[in-house]
N, C-alpha and C positions, 0 to 999 in steps of 0.2 A: 531526132537529131542526137547523135552521140558526141561525147566530149572526151578528148584524150587526157588522161591523168597519169601521174607518176605514183607508183605504189610499191610497198614492200610486200612480196608474195611468199607465203609459206607453200612451197611446192611439194615437199615430201616429208614424212614423219621424221622428226628429230634433226632435220637439216637446217642450215642457216637460211634466213630470208633473202630473197633476191630482189633487187630494185629494177622495176620494169615499167614500160609504158603500156597502159591498158585502156580499154574503151569503157566509158561510163554511159549508161543508157539514159533515156528520157525519164523525167520525174513522173511518178504515179500520183494520183490525186491525194493520197495520204502521206506524201513524202515531202521533205525539205531538202533543198540543195544547199550544202554547207561547204564553204571554202575552209579547209582545215588549216588552222594556224599552228596547232600543237596537239600532241597526243602522248599521254603517259604510257609507259611500258609496265605491264602488270603481270604477276605470277600466272594469272589465268591465261594470258596470251601464250606463255611458255608451255603450260600443260596441254593446250590445244595443239600447238606446234608439235608437241611430242606424242600426240595421239591418245592422251589420257581421257580427254573429252571428245565427243564424236563429230565435230564439224568436218565435213568432207573437204579434203585437200585436192587441188590447190585452192588456197583461200587468201583473202586479205583480212588480217586480223586487226587489232586495235579497238579498244572500247573505252578509252578515256579521252575522247576527242574534245576539242574546243575550237570554235571558229566563228565565221560571219555568214549569215544567211544571204544567199545569192539568188534563191528562187524558191517559190512555194507551190505545192500542188493545189488543185481547186478545192479540196476539202479542208485545207489548213486554216485554222482560226486563231492559233495561240501565238504565232510569231509573224513578223513581217520582214521583208527584204531590208537588210542593213542591221538587223538585230544581232547582238552578240549572244552566243549560246555555248553552254557546256552540254556534252552528250553523255548519256548514261544508259543503263540497261533498258531493253524494250520489255513491254508487257502487253497482254492482249486487251486489257481494259474491260473484258466482258465476262470473265469467269467469276465464280462466287468469291474467290479470294480478292480479286481486283475490285469487285463491287463492294467488298467489305473494307476497302482501304489498305489491304495487305498486298500491294502490288509486287513487293519483293518475292512473295510466295505464289505468284501467278501459276495457275495449274498448267499453263502452256509454256512455262519458262524455257524448256529445252528447245522447243520449236521456234520460239521467238528470238532466242539469243544464240543458240548453237546450231540451228538448222542449216545455215549457209545459203538461204534463199528466201524469197517472198512466199506468201501463202499460196500463190498460184504455181510455185515451183521455179519461177524465173529468177535469175540473178541480175544484178545491175552492172556487173563487171564481166568483161570478156577479153580474150586476146585472139590472135589469128587462128588458134587451134580450138577455140570454144569457150565455154563458160568458166568463170572463176567464182568460187563461193564468195558471197557478199553478205551484207546485213548482219555481220557478227555483232551481237548485242544491239541489233538494229542500225548499226552505223558503219563498221569496217573503216576505222579512222586512220589506219596507216596508209593514207592516200591523200593526195593534194585536194581532192574534192570527193564528196560522198553524197549519195541519195539516202537520207536518213528518215526512218519512220517517226511519226509525230510523237509517239510516247517516249522516244529516246531524247527528245529535245527539251532543254531547260533554258529559258531566257535569263540572262544575268546582267548585272550592272556593267555598262560600257566602260566605267572607270577602272574596273578590275582587269589587270593584264591577262590576256588569254593564255599566254605561255606559262603563267604561274598557276592559274586555277584549273587548267585542263585535268590534272589527276584527281580532282574532286569526284569525277564521274564514277569511280569504282572503289579503289583501295582505301582512299582517305574517307570516303563516305561510309565504307564498311566498318572501319575501326571506330570512327566517331559515332556513327549511328548505333553500333552495338551498345555503346555506353549510354548515349543520350536518348535514343528512341526505345531501346529494348530493356537493358538491365536497370537503367534509371537509379543509380545508387544515391542514397540519401547523403547529404553533407555529413562529414565526420566518419564515413565508413572507409573500409580498407579494400584494396584491389591489387592483384598481381597480373601483369600482362606478360605472357610468355611469347617471346619473339618480338623484337623491336624493329622490324622492317617498317614499311610504309603504313600497313594496317595497324600494327602495334603502336607505332609512334602516334598515329592519330588517336588511338584509344587513350594513350597516356595524356595527351593534351585535353581530350574530352573529359577524362576523369578529374583533371584539375578544374575545368569549367564547372563540373557537377558538384565540386566541393569535397571530393574524397581527400582525406588527410593522410592516409598511408597509401602511397602509389609505388608499387615495386615493379621494376623492369627486370626481366630475366632474359638473358641472351648469351650467345657464345662469343660475341665480338666485343672487346673492351671499347672500341671506338664508338659502337652503337650505344653502349651503356653510358658512356660519357655524354653523348648527345642527349640521351634520354633524361639525364639530370638537368639539362638546360631547358627542357620543354615541359617539366612537371614531375618527373620521378623523384620521390623522396628517398628511395633506397634502390640499390642495384645488386643483382646477383649474377655472376658468371657461371652458367650451368655446366661449363666444362671443368671448372676447378673447385666448385663448392657443392655441398650437399644441399640441394635446393629446398627440400621439404624441411630439413632441420633449420636452415636459415630463415625460412618463412615463419617457422614456429617461434624463433627468437624475436623476429621483427614484430610479430603480433602479440607477444607476451603470452604465448601458449593458447590464445583464444582461437587462432585460425582466421582465415580470410573470410570476409563477407562476400567477395566476388573474385573470380579468376577468369581470365579471358585467354584462350589458346588460339594463336594465329598460325601455329606451325603444322597442325594436323599430324604430328608425330605421336603415335600411340603412347610411347613411354613418357613424353612430356605431358600429355593429357592426364595420364595416371598421376603424375606429380601434382598437377593442378588440383585434381579431385582430392588427393590425400591431404592437401594443405587447407581445405575448407574448414571453417568453424561451423557451429550449429546454425542451421538454416541458411548456409551459404549456397551460392550458385556458381557453377562453372559453365562457361559457354564456349562453344567451338565456332570459329569463323574461318579457319584454314580449310583449304580444299584438298582432300585426300582422294586417291584413286578409288573408284567404286569397288566395294567389297572389303575395304579396310575395316578391321575389327579392333575394338579396345575392350579390355577387361577391367572391371572395377571391384574393389573390396566391398562386400555387402554385409559383412558380419558386424564388426565393431562400428562401422560407419552407419548402421541402420538408425541408431539413436540420434544421429545428426539431423535427419530430415533434410538432407541436401538435395539440390536440383542439378541435373545436367540438361542442357539445351543446345540446339544448333541455331545459328543466326546467319541469314544470307543478306547481303547488300545493306547491312545495318538496319534491317527492318524499316527502311525509309521509303517515303514517297519522294523521288528525286526532285520533282518540280517544287516541292515544299521545302525539303531539307537542304539542298545544295545552295539556294540563295541565302539561307540562314548561315551556312558555313562561310560563305563569302563575307557576310557582315561581321562574323566573329573574327575572320582574318583581317578585315579592314580596321577593326578595333584593336588588333594586336593580341587577341585572346586565343587565337588558333594559328600559331606561327608555322604552318606546314611548309612554307617556302624554305625553311632551314633544311628540309629533307631533299630538295630538288637539285639535280644536275642536268643541264641541257645537252642534247646531242643533235647532230644533223641527221637527216634521213639516211644518208650513205653510211652512217656509223651505227645503224640500229642494232646490228648484231653485237657490237661492243656494248651497247646499252643493256641488252639481254644478259650478256656475260657478267657485266659489272653488278647487275641486280642479283644474279645467282651467287656470285662469290662474296657479296656483302659490301663491296667497296662503294656502291651507290645505293642509297635507300630508295629513292624514287627517281628513276630516269624519265626524262621528258624529251621526246623528239619534237624539235621545232622546225617547221617547214619554212 
């Protein structure tokens, strides 16, 4: 038996999403029916809409969903009807990386999260003309209801408001996890975060949690830098008007940074981050660039630094473990990501995308 849902559909590359009535099919044994209460809007949704990543269109995107469980498949053991859940990236659970606890680096990541269909090739969504790509990040949360794979489902405290915690599923998890799960800076160390959108802002908050004592926010928008100061940044630099490398040299007293995190994926910015490292420093990239993007680094004078470059996906987290921890940190006031959020109705989803792109909203959340 199918269910009629209202969803935002990406019909063609680079075009605005359209609000449509679609048919949602029956649950499969490994799926959870979720009534979506809210879904964050993320940069990854935009780059898929724009054809940079290969999900077949038309598709229902959305991968920061939160909602209430309304049905479970016969194989489901981790949640029950009535549970409140946050939705995150899917993973196969069977490959070497997943079995090693590195689910963010699942060997089947593109098939699980960007394939637009179940393993058997079917989609859960359709209209009168045929199939619509579904299961984006295992969920396709820009819809009033979704059939979600079990690995995407994280049970959360019912006291936490779903419209607030929805964006923990991707961007905020990525920024916070890059710090707390992967880089793990020691108390008293220095870090610069390049780009203070949702991912960068989460990283700044996490750096404060970790005990970093020099936390530098670098951005092109003064309004974002002002907000960064309220959530943990000790210094700010406007990259449009200042010499970023020179300013970071001053801030660190000539020692250079212990850590740098680039959320922009702009090659020139990543070069600045690497050039600002001290001896033994680490620069990490979490921003998504188009496949084939190259960056060049100076390898002469910097050889003696012994510095490290690494990439991080999804905060190197196990969502079922990490997201409940972030909820607890938020409830204690130590991870105040709610300061980043602005709510939008589903009909205004294209405005949410535009506001995210122009920097006027750090984390848009569509509330159903």
